[in-house]
C-alpha positions as CSV (number, residue, x, y, z in Angstrom):
1,M,97.6,-16.5,-36.5
2,D,96.8,-13.2,-35.4
3,A,95.4,-12.3,-32.1
4,T,91.8,-11.7,-33.1
5,S,91.4,-15.1,-34.8
6,L,93.1,-16.7,-31.7
7,A,90.5,-15.0,-29.5
8,T,87.7,-16.1,-31.8
9,L,89.0,-19.6,-31.6
10,W,89.2,-19.7,-27.8
11,A,85.7,-18.1,-27.6
12,T,84.3,-20.8,-29.9
13,I,86.0,-23.5,-27.9
14,A,84.7,-22.0,-24.7
15,L,81.2,-21.9,-26.2
16,V,81.4,-25.5,-27.2
17,I,82.7,-26.6,-23.8
18,F,79.9,-24.5,-22.1
19,L,77.2,-26.1,-24.3
20,G,78.7,-29.6,-23.7
21,V,78.7,-29.0,-19.9
22,A,75.1,-27.7,-20.2
23,V,74.0,-30.8,-22.1
24,Y,75.9,-33.0,-19.7
25,I,74.2,-31.7,-16.6
26,K,70.8,-31.8,-18.4
27,V,70.1,-28.0,-18.4
28,P,67.8,-28.3,-21.4
29,G,65.7,-31.0,-19.6
30,L,65.6,-28.8,-16.5
31,I,64.5,-25.8,-18.6
32,A,61.9,-28.0,-20.3
33,K,60.8,-29.3,-16.9
34,A,60.5,-25.8,-15.5
35,L,58.6,-24.6,-18.6
36,D,56.2,-27.7,-18.3
37,A,55.7,-26.9,-14.6
38,R,55.0,-23.3,-15.4
39,A,52.6,-24.3,-18.2
40,A,50.8,-26.7,-15.8
41,R,50.6,-24.0,-13.2
42,I,49.1,-21.6,-15.8
43,G,46.7,-24.2,-16.9
44,N,45.6,-24.8,-13.3
45,E,45.2,-21.1,-12.8
46,L,43.1,-20.9,-16.0
47,D,40.9,-23.8,-14.8
48,E,40.5,-22.1,-11.4
49,A,39.6,-18.9,-13.2
50,R,37.0,-20.7,-15.3
51,R,35.6,-22.4,-12.1
52,L,35.4,-19.0,-10.3
53,R,33.8,-17.4,-13.3
54,E,31.1,-20.1,-13.4
55,E,30.5,-19.7,-9.7
56,A,30.3,-15.9,-10.2
57,Q,27.7,-16.5,-13.0
58,Q,25.7,-18.8,-10.8
59,L,25.8,-16.2,-7.9
60,L,24.8,-13.5,-10.3
61,G,21.9,-15.6,-11.5
62,Q,20.8,-16.3,-8.0
63,Y,21.0,-12.6,-7.0
64,Q,19.1,-11.6,-10.1
65,R,16.3,-14.1,-9.3
66,K,16.3,-12.9,-5.7
67,R,16.1,-9.3,-6.9
68,K,13.2,-10.2,-9.2
69,E,11.4,-12.0,-6.4
70,A,11.9,-9.0,-4.1
71,E,10.6,-6.6,-6.7
72,Q,7.6,-8.9,-7.3
73,E,7.0,-9.1,-3.5
74,A,7.3,-5.3,-3.2
75,A,4.8,-4.9,-6.1
76,D,2.4,-7.3,-4.4
77,I,2.7,-5.4,-1.1
78,V,2.0,-2.1,-2.9
79,A,-1.0,-3.7,-4.7
80,A,-2.3,-5.1,-1.4
81,A,-1.9,-1.7,0.3
82,K,-3.7,0.0,-2.6
83,R,-6.5,-2.5,-2.4
84,E,-6.8,-2.0,1.3
85,A,-6.7,1.8,1.0
86,D,-9.4,1.5,-1.7
87,M,-11.5,-0.6,0.6
88,L,-11.0,1.8,3.5
89,A,-11.9,4.7,1.3
90,A,-15.1,2.9,0.0
91,D,-16.0,2.0,3.6
92,A,-15.5,5.5,4.8
93,H,-17.6,6.8,1.9
94,K,-20.4,4.3,2.7
95,K,-20.3,5.2,6.4
96,T,-20.5,8.9,5.5
97,E,-23.4,8.3,3.2
98,D,-25.2,6.2,5.9
99,Y,-24.5,9.0,8.4
100,V,-26.0,11.6,6.0
101,V,-29.0,9.4,5.4
102,R,-29.5,8.9,9.2
103,R,-29.1,12.6,9.9
104,T,-31.5,13.5,7.0
105,A,-34.1,11.0,8.4
106,L,-33.7,12.4,11.9
107,A,-34.1,15.9,10.6
108,E,-37.2,14.9,8.6
109,Q,-38.6,13.3,11.8
110,K,-38.0,16.4,13.8
111,I,-39.6,18.5,11.1
112,G,-42.6,16.2,10.9
113,Q,-42.9,16.4,14.7
114,A,-42.6,20.1,14.7
115,E,-45.4,20.3,12.0
116,R,-47.6,18.0,14.0
117,D,-47.0,20.1,17.1
118,A,-47.7,23.3,15.2
119,I,-50.9,21.8,13.8
120,S,-52.0,20.6,17.2
121,E,-51.2,24.0,18.7
122,V,-53.1,25.8,15.9
123,R,-56.1,23.4,16.4
124,A,-56.0,24.0,20.2
125,S,-55.9,27.7,19.6
126,A,-58.7,27.5,17.1
127,V,-60.8,25.4,19.5
128,D,-60.1,27.9,22.3
129,I,-61.0,30.8,20.1
130,A,-64.2,29.0,18.8
131,V,-65.2,28.1,22.3
132,E,-64.6,31.6,23.5
133,A,-66.6,33.0,20.6
134,A,-69.4,30.6,21.1
135,R,-69.4,31.4,24.8
136,T,-69.5,35.1,24.1
137,L,-72.2,34.6,21.5
138,L,-74.3,32.3,23.6
139,A,-73.8,34.4,26.7
140,G,-75.4,37.3,25.0
141,K,-78.4,35.1,24.0
142,M,-78.9,33.0,27.1
143,D,-79.1,33.6,30.7
144,A,-76.1,33.1,32.8
145,K,-76.9,29.7,34.3
146,A,-78.1,28.1,31.1
147,G,-75.2,29.6,29.2
148,A,-72.7,28.2,31.7
149,D,-74.3,24.7,31.5
150,L,-74.4,24.8,27.7
151,F,-70.8,26.1,27.6
152,K,-69.5,23.2,29.7
153,A,-71.4,20.6,27.6
154,S,-70.1,22.2,24.4
155,L,-66.5,22.3,25.8
156,V,-66.6,18.6,26.8
157,D,-68.1,17.7,23.4
158,V,-65.5,19.7,21.3
159,K,-62.6,18.4,23.4
160,S,-63.8,14.8,23.0
161,K,-64.1,15.2,19.2
162,L,-60.7,16.8,18.8
163,N,-58.8,14.3,20.9
């Protein structure tokens, strides 16, 4: 036998002895047990990941509902503020119109009073002028005493008729 075949023989014998010892101390069972434990651990991690994913989906759903509720509440607040602003604007417009109506009525009253005062003043002036003209006319036609008596009577009569 040559040296290479002798080395191959001893390598084969060593391999068989190694495999025999490995089977004797149950290395394949230990490897299978380690692989089973690792598979169980990976399965548990996958279950945990599924559970966490479901929780995340639930939380996402809750936050989306809360966001929609908050958006709706904000829209309601904006709508309420708009309605209130519209009411305030309408109220201010109405108050402005009422103020203008009151001021117009007051101005018309003042104008009416001024017209009445002017008419009264014109009448009083007309009476004074008529009385003076009548006195002058009658004074020329009557004597002084009779004219004065007639003037006083006419003056009292005209004043009582005008007032």
